[in-house]
N, C-alpha and C positions, 0 to 999 in steps of 0.2 A: 490211734484210730480216729477218725473225724466226729465231730459231735454235732448232731442235728438240732439247730435252735427252733425248738417247736413252738415258742411263743411268737418269735419273728413271723414265722410260717402262719401261724394263727391269725396275727394282725393282717397279713397280706391277704388272708381268705376272708376276713371280715370286711376290710376295705373294698374288695373287689367281688364280694358276694353276688352282685346283681349281673356279672358277666359282661362282656363286650361283644360288639358286632364285628363280623370280619370286616376287614378294611378292603373297599376295591378300589378300582382306579380304571381310567381309561386313558390309554397312552398312544399318542400319534408316533408312530415309528418312521424315522426317515432312512431312505436307502440312499447309498452314494454309488453312483456309476451303474446304475440298472435302468435300463431304458423302458419306459412306460411307467404306468402306474399299477402297482401290485397290491394285493390284500395280503396282510401279514397278521400272524396269530400272535398276540401278546402273550406273555407269561400267565395271564388269567383266563386265556383260552378265548378271547373276543376278537372279531376281526375288525380291522382298522384301516382305513384308506391311508395309504402312504404316498410319499412323493418322492422325486429322485434327488433331491438337493438335501445338502446337509444342514441340519438344524442347529444353528449355532447356540440357541438358547437351551438345548436340550441338557438336562442334569447331568453331571458326572455320575458314574456308576461306581457304588460304594466299594464293590470288589476290587477295582481299579485302584482305590485311594487308600484302603485300609491297610495299616502296617502288618506284614504277614510274617508269622511266627511259628508256623506249622512246622512239625518235626516228623521224622521217619526214625523214631527212637530205636528200632531194630535193625536199622541199615548199618552196614560196615562202615559207612563213611558218614555218621549221622551228624556230626559236627558242622559239616560244610553242604550236606545235602539239600538241595533246593526243592521245597514242595510246589510253591507258586511260581510260575514262570510266565511274564509278560512276552510274547512274541517280539515286540519292538526291543526288548532287551537284549535279545539274541540277534538283533540287525534287520528284522524285517521293517519295511518303510510304510506298507500301507497306503502308498500313494498312487496306486493305480497305473504306475509306469515300471518300477523296479520289478525284478523277478525275485520273489519272496520265499521262493520253494525251499532253498537250503537253509535258510534262517528259520522256518516255521519248523522244519525237520530237527534242527539243531535244537530248538527249543524243546521239543518233545522227548529226544533221545538223550540229552546230556545228563551225566550223572551216574552212568551204570546202570542204566534201567533195563526192564524186561523187553528185549528185542525179540520180535517174532522171527522164529527159525533158530533163536540161540537159547531161547527160555520159553517154557510153557505157562508158567504163571509164579508169581509171588504177590506178598503183601508188604514187601519192604521198601518199593520204590514208588509210592504214590506221587501223582503229580496233577495239579490243576494247570492247564494251559490256556491263557487268557489272550483274546482278540480285541483290542480296542476298535473303535469305530475306524472305518477306512475300506479301500479296496486292495486286497492282496492278489497279485497276480503270481499263478503258479504255473509251472511247464510240466510238471510230473506230479506223481501222487504224494499228498501228505499221508505219511505211514503212523498209524496208530500204535501204541504201545500198551502193554497191559496195565489196569487199574490208572486210565488217564481220564479226566474230566477234560473235554474241550469246551470252552466256555466263552462266547461273545458278549459284547455290550449290548444288552437288551432295549436300550433307549435308541440306539441306531446301530442296526444290525450289520457286523461287519460283513463285507462281500468278499467271497473267495472266488475269483475269476479265471478260468482256464484259458490259456493262450491257444492260437489257432493250431499249433503243432502239439498239443498236450499228449503226452504218452503215461499211459498207467491204467489200472483197472478201475479206479474211481478218483474223483478229486480228493475224497478221503476214504484211504483203505483200510477198513477196520480188522483185516485179517489178510495178510499177503499169501500167495501161493509159492511154495517151494517145490522141489523134485518130488515129493511125496504126499503133495495134496497141500490144504491149507496149514498154515505154519503154526497157528494156535488152533487146538482142537475145538471145534465150533460148540460144542456143548460144555466146555470148560473154561469159557471167556466170560468172566464175571467182573462186577465193579467198574463200570465205565459209562461215560456220558457223552453226548455232543449236544449243545443248545445254543440257541440265539445266532444263527448264521444264514446268510444267502449264499448258495451254490450256484454260480452262473456259469453254464455251459454254452452259452449261446455264440461266443466266438470260434467253438471247435465246428468244423464242416458238417452241417447236418446230416449228410450221408456217411458219417463217421460214427461207429458205436462208441458211446461213452456213457459213464455211470456218475451220478453225484456222489453217492455213498455205497460203499461195498461193506455190508454189515452182517455177517454169520455172526451169531451171539447167543448168549444163553442168559442165565437169571441175573438179577440186579444190574440192569444195563437199560438204558433209556436215549431216546432221540426226543428231542423238545424244541419246539419254536424255531422251524427251519424253512427257508424257501427254497425250493428247486425251480431255477429258471433255464428252461430249454427251448430249444427252436422248436416253433410250430410249423416250419417248411414242409411242404409236401414230400413224403417219403423219409422223413426225419428218423433217424436211428438211436436217437439219445434216450436214457432212460434216467431215472431219477435215484432210485433206491434198489439196491440188489441183495436180496438175502435169499442164500442157497441151503444153508444148513443151521443147525444149533437148537437149543431148547430155551426158547425166550419165556418171557420177553415183554418189554411194554414201549410204546412211542405214542406221541401226542403233539397236537398242534403244528402239522406238518403241510406246506402248500406246495403243490405241484403245478406248474404252469408250462405247457406245451409239450412236446416230446412224443416219441413212440409209445412207451410206457412210463406211467407215472412211478409205480412200484411193483417189482417183481418179488414175490413171498414165497419161501419155502422155509419151514421151521416146524418143530414138533407143535407147539403151542404158542400163541401171542395174544396179547390185547392191544388193540390200537383204538385211539380216540380222537376225534376231532381232525380228521384229514380232509384237505379240499383238492379237488382235481379239476383243471379248467384247461379246456382246449388240448386235450391229450387223446391220442387215438385210442390206446386201452389205459383206462386208470389204473385197474388192478390185474396182475396176471398172478394167478394162485397157482404155483406150480406143483406144490405138494403141502401138505400139513396133516396133522392128527386133529387138532382143534384150534380154530382161530375165531376170536369174538371181536367184532367191528363195532364201535359205537360213534354215533355223531358223524358218519361219514356223508361228504357232499361232493357229488359229481356233476359237473356241468359242461355242455357242449362237447361230449366225447362221444366217439363211436361205439365204444364198448366199455360199460362200467366195470364189472367184475367177471373175469374169464377163469371159472373154476373147472374148465373141462378137461385139463391136463391128463394125458394118457387115454383119453377117450373112453367110451362106455365099456370096453372090454379090458380095461386095466385102469381103473380110476385111481389117480395119485392123490387127490384132494378127499379126505375122510369127511370133513365137516367144516362149514362155515355158519357162524351165528351173526346175523346182521340186524341191528336196533337202531331206532330213532336216527334214521339216515333219509337222504334224499338224492334223487335222480332227476335232472332237468336237461332238456334239449339234447338227449342221448339216444342214439338208435336202439340199442339193446341194452338194458339195465344189468342182466346176470345171462352168462352162458353156462350151462352146466352139462354133465354127461350122464346124469342118473335117468334111469329107466327101469322097467318092470324085469328087463334081462341083464342089466348092468352088472359088471364085476369089479372088484368084490362086491357080493350083494348088499353088503351093509355100508359101503362106503359112498360117497357123493351126497352127503346130506347137506341139507340147506334149511335154515330158519330164519324166516322174516318176520320181524316184529316192529310194527309202527314204521312203514316206509312210505314215504312221500313221492310220487311221481308226478312230473309236468312235461308234456311233450315228449313223452316216451312211448313209442309204438309198442315194444315188446318188453315185457316185464321179466320173464323168464323163457330161456330158449336152450332147447336140446338139439344139437346138430343143427339142422335147419328148420326144425319143428318149434312152432310157438307152444310152449307148456302153460304160461300165463300171459294174456293179453295185457298190454299197457294201456295207453290213452292217446288220443292225437293232442290237439292244442290245449286240451282241458287237464284238469289235474285229478289224480286219485290217491287215496290212502289204502295200503295194505296193512290192516290191522294185525292179521297173523296168517302166515302161510308156509308150509314146509314140506319136505320130502325125507322119508326114512322109516325107521321101525318105532312104533310108539308102545308103551307100557303103562298100564294101571295096576292096581293090586291084584285083580282077576283077569285081566285080558292083555293081549298084544296083537297089533296089527301092523301091516305094512301100508303106508299112506303116502299120497301126494295130492296136496290141494290145500284149502283154506282150513285153519285151525283157529281155535279160540286161543287167543294170548293169555299168558299169565296176568292175573290182576295186578294192578299197581296200586301202593297206597300213596296217598298225597304227600306223606312225609318223605318218600323215596323219589317220587316222580313228580315234583312241581310242575305245573303247566303243561303237562303231559310229556315230558322228556325226563330221564333219570338225571338227578342231579350230579353234577361233575365240575371239578376246579381243578385247575393246574397247578403245579407247585408254585408257591411265590417266590419271586426274586427280589421282591423289595426294591425294584428299580426306581420308585419315586421318593425313596428315603434318602436323608442326608448322612453322612458318615458320622455325624454325631449322635446318631440315633442308634449305634451299635456299640456292643461291648464285646471284646475278644475275653476268652476264658483265661487264656495265658496272661494277658496283661493284667487280668484281675487277680491273680495269684496261683493259678493252676498250673501244673508243670507237663503234664503229657508225656512224662518219659518212660511209662509203663513201670515205674519202680517206686516212685513216690505216692504216698496215699494221697489222693486228689479229693476226697469224699468232701471235707469241709469246704474247701475252695470253691467246687462246682455248687454244693447247695447255698453257698452265700452269693455266688453270681446269678444263680436262676432266681433267688429270693430278691436280690437288688434289682435286677433287669425287670421283674414282673411289677414291682412297686413304682419304678421309674420309667416305665414304659419303653424300654430298651429291647433291642432284637440282640439276642445272644449269638455270638459267631464262636464255634468250637473249632479252633485252630487244629489243623491235623497234628494226630499224636494218639497215644494210647493211654488213657486216663485210669488209672487203677483205682477202684473205690472198695472199702471193707465194710460198708453199710449202706443203707438205701439212699439213691440220689431222688429228691423230691422236686418235681417241676409242678410249680402252682398254675392255676389259670392266669390267663393274660401272657402266658410266656409265648415268644416266638423265638425258635432255635434253628439255625441254619449251620450245617458242618462243611468243612474244607476237606474234599478228598476223602471222605468216609472216616471221619476219627472215630475212635473206638472207646467206649466206656465198658471197662472190663471189671465185672464183679469179682472179688478175691477175698479168701480169708473164712474163719470160721462161722462168721455170721451166716453164711450161705450153704451150710453144710447140712442141714437136718433135713432128711428126705421126707418127714412127715409134718414138719412145720415149717413150711418154706418162706422165704423172705424176699421181696422184689429188690432187684438191682436198680431199675428205674421204675418209680411210682408217679403217675400223672394224675393230679388231684387226689385229695382225701376223699375217703366216702361221704356221699352227699355234697361234695362240693361242686359248684355249678360255675360255668364259664367258658372258655375257648383257649385252646392251645393250637399252635401251628408248629410242626417240627420236621424237618427234612435233612436228608444227606448224613445219615449217622448209622453206625453200627454198634450193636450192644451184644457183648461176649461175656464168657467167664474164663477164669484161670484155674486149671488144675481141678480137683476133686470139688465141685460145686452142686451136689445132688438135691440142694434145698433152695436153688436159685430160681425165681421167676424173673426172667429178664426184663419183661416189660409188664407192668401192672397198670391197667387204665381205669381209673374210678370216675372220671371226670363227666358229669353230665352236661351235654351241650345241646342247644335248640337244634331241632332238624333243619330248619330253615336258614341256619348257619352254622355247620358244625365243625367241630374240631377237625384238623387234618394230619396225617402221617404220610409223607412223601418221601420214597427212597429212604426209608429208615428200615434197617434189616437186623436181624438176629444172626450171628455166627458163632457156633459152638465147636470150639476144637478146630485143628488142622491148620494152626498158623503160628508163625513165630511169636514167642511171647505167651502163647497160651498154656504152655506145659502139658499139652495134649496133642502131641504129634506122633510121628511115625516111631520114635524111640521110645514112647512109654506106652502107646495105645494101637499097637499093630493089628492089622486084620486077623481075626481069630477063627478063620475057616477050619474046619474039622477038629476044633480044640473044645472041649467042654468045659474049660476054665473062664471065669469071667474076672476081668481086671477092675475090681471095684473102684480104684482110683480114676478110672475114665468115666465115671457117673458125673457128668460135667453140668446137668442143669435138671430142675424139676420141670419147668415149662418155659416155652419161649414167650408167649404172650397171653394175659389173662385180661380179657374185656369183662369186668365184673358186673353184678347185677345192678349196681348203681349207676353205671355208665351208659349214655346214650348220646346220639348224634355225632357219630366217628365215621370220617371219610378215610379210607386206606387207600393207597394207589402206589403200586410197583413197591411191594414189600416182599421180602424173601426170608423165611425163617428156617435157617438151614443148620442141620446137624451135619458135621463134615463127614463125607463118607471117604475123602482122601485128603492127603496132607498137601494143600496148595502151596506150600513153600518148599517141599520135596521136588527135585528136578525130574523125578520119574511120576510125579502124582500118585505116590503108592497109597493104595487103600489102608484105612485106619477103621478101629472101631471105637465109636463115641457113643455113649449112652445119654439120652436125654429123656425125661418120662413123657412129656405132652407137649404138643404143638400149639395151636391156637384154640384158645377155650373162650367162647362166647356165651355169657348167660345174662346179657343185657335183659331185663325186663321190658324197657319201652322201646327198644331196638333203635331203628334209624341208623343201620350200619351200611355202609358200601365197602365192597372189596372189590377193588378194580385192579386187575392183574397181580394177583397175590399167588405165592406158593410156599408151601409147607412140606419139608422132606425129612424123613429118616428119624423120627420121633419113636419111642417105644409103643405107647399105648393107642394113641391116634395123632393124626395130623390135624384136622378140622374137628371141632365138637361145638355144636350149637345146642344149649340147654336150656329149656325153658325161656327162650327168647322169641322175637318176632321181628317183622320188618326189616328183612336182610336181603340185600342185593349182592350178588358174587359171581363175578365172571371176568376172565376166565380163571378158573382154580386149577392148581395142579399139585400133585403129591407124588411121594415116591416112599415106598415101604423100607424100612432099614435093612441094609443089604445083608445083615448077619443073620436076621430072622430066618427060619425058626430056631436058631441057635445062638442064644436062647429064645424061648417062646416070649410073648409080650407081657407076661406077668413077671419077668425077671429083667434087670435087677431092681425094678421099682414096683412095689406092691401095688395092686390096686385098692384105692382109698374111698370109701363110701361118702365121705364128706365131701370130695371131689367129683362124685357121680362117674367114677372111671369105670370102664367096661369090666364086665365079669365074664371073662372067656371060659371058665370053668362051667358056668350055666348056659351061657349062649352058643357053645359050639355043638351041642348034642344033635341039632339037625343040619349040621353043615353037609353041603353036597360034596365037597373036595377035601383034600388034606390041607394040613397047615393052616389051620383056622385060627389059632391063638397068634395072631399077627396084628400089626396096629392098624386101626380102621384109617382109611383115606378120609372118609367123612362121616360123621355120626351126627344124627339129628333126634333130639330127645324133647318130647313134650313142647313143641315149638309151631308157630304158625306164620304163615305168609314169609316163608323162606324160599328164594328163587336163584337159581344157578344158572347162569347165562353162559354155559361152557364149562366143561370140566375134563381135566386129564388125570386119571389116578392110576399109577404104575406100580408094578412090583416086578423088577427085572430079576431079582436074585432069590435062590434058596441057598443060604450059608455060602454067599459069593459066587455060586455056580448059577450060570445064565441058561443052562439047557432047559429050565422049566418055562421061559418065556420066548424060546426060539419058536418062530412061525410053525406050526403044524404039530408042535409037541403037547398039545392038550393044555395049555394055559395052567400050569400045575403048580406056580410058585405060591399062590395064596387063595384060600377058598374064597374069601368074603373081601369087599372094600367099602361098600356104602352100606350104612344100617339107618333105618328109619324106625324109630321106637316111640311106643307109649301114645299120649294123646296128642298127636301131631296132626295138624290139618294144613290145607293150601301150602303144599310142599311140590315143587316142580323143578325139574333140570332139563335144559336144552343140551343137546349134543354131549352126552357123556361117552368119554373114550376110556378103555382100560386096557392094560398089558399084564399078562401073567395072571389073570383072576379068572376062577372058575365060576363063580357067581356074582353078577355085576350088580344086582340089587337085592337087598335083604330086608324084610319088614317083619318086625317082631320075631326075628328068629327063623323066618320062613323065606327060603330062597325064592324068588319070582322070575328071575332073568339069567339065563345060562349063556356063555360065550359062544357056543356053537350055533346058536341062532343068530348071531350078530357078528360074524366074522367080517371085518373091514380090511384085511390085509394084516399087516404086523400087530395091529390093535383090533379091538372089538367095540362094537359102537351101537349106541342107542339114540336115537334123534330126539326123542320126547318122551319124559317120564311124568306124570301127574299122580298126586296122592289120593285123589278122588276118580271115581269111574266118570 
């Protein structure tokens, strides 16, 4: 068992007790072989002017230079399997002349990886495919594989340029079509990224249909820092990004220049941030959704900004859009909707606008050919709040279309009038000497060796020497708590796993953290990205992430693409053979109690920015070729009891925990959007009180007392969102779903009465200034419950397969 060196950690805490400021930089990004001057989003989300010549003085990117020791320890060929792949090592030239299609696809596919059409998913063949600066000519699609990170040099964005005779569905095809449809099930494509690229379609004839990226996708996926360069000729048919299905998801820092459509979006739910569209006919074509949250969208010189009228007023395919902190300029129509008094489904087609700036936009909102909300001519206007849909307060409900009073914003969450946001740091300005590899420092990552002491040593060393920790891919088995001190900066390779194991984590009444960020009362800043925290076997007392660190609201800590995964993968000892689905069985496999809680933001913590985080209890075995369902028990999801708050939850999801998914308790100043939950598939067999008892000291739900007034059956099931004694908590888009009743889906089938679960959202105690924009539910009888009283029923809010409320406020 590894030993935690308390006095070393205490000395680090004393040395750095004053904290640090977030490092920021402005980088000029040079593009090779792209005509004209483009605006490119850096990894910090700022726009920079770029030129078309290579900058010979640009620093080398550390990821290209660092020695790569990543392992795939559960791979059958693990001694030779290559995690990191530089496309030039596989024959790509990047010279703007040679056809690099075959070489790039070889870099992605080599090593017996999970090929679309042959494999549904696996954790055993991760890969990071790296593009150095250059121009890569392709004549057919780059085919993405499962659990692949496609990464370019952020200092000089590589250009992937299609030939005039290009064939394929997209320059990058994230999910190819086979004879039976998509080869990967769109709702099961997890753990992948694309970032730091220019996709150039301009050599393809403008009258030919072509896409930059085809991206049907699910949770724990992202697109970041990508430029889509398309023809702006009259009649152009080119489109940047095409998503037709899935259960996402997050993307940020994307730029679309030219084209017929910048982005075609169809997915259950998504959060997108910092997208810029210029000279596009239609910037965004929203073909369907349940809930979609847009933050910081900039639309310039387009004919149409956002078209969400798919299906028309008689069959609206778009349920809801939340648009905040965004701008439209020199655009004919900002938004086209199909919503009106007679539109169907009655509760679909909802739109919420919050802090929208218009400049030279004649029509703000249009239905068919009717102007619903006028814009402005050559002048500017600000829409502080406007919407359409059903509104609920504790004592009233109404259908509305028009101006609304937007949710108030605290200065801590919304400095300078817009919600704080920061993109995942890529440390592009740092030298190789400023990084330390955990495997080089002594950790093994083989999934067998106890890496507790090695990881604690490297995190402590890096904090005191101001190094950035690089977690080489692998499975790092730990038998006691891993401590991450303030000043830590951590980045993973292809989602390495820190896996709690052993008796230290087995007490379901006295839990212990697997990873602890900061000690109670510790101050400072931590940045952590691209990592998974998990457990192995029976770990009923494991809190996967405990966050104690207090950070300033003006310079918060950050957690980007950090996920929890509980069960359902090779090496977890919680797969199909040990934890099969328990439909129609009254027995509980106690050995499948795998975690006490996914994440705990403690009362001492403050100033924390989460972006694209998925806290998942596995509902199926992702290493089983049939993706068979399994039963894993984890007590609680994300528990936030921060007293000072300043918490941002951008594109987070919490699924399949027993007692609740999100619980906000005695906290304040929280921004959340889009949040997404799913109730455990096995419930109500057993009900939520089992196999984890409700503990008063954790303020767990007491279903025995709270279910007396429930409207429907199946009340004692995990809450999607529970808010207790809190203030200034605002949710900008939510999807909370209960698809199953003991693994049967008839309870959520459209028209069957939404009988999977009685309740999903509970507001309790002395809470004030609580609000939700665009709440979507599935399988839920009562959509809102206040102090045990149900105030909103599904049958008044039917929006198709989902049920929907556009606006909820805790005050009248």
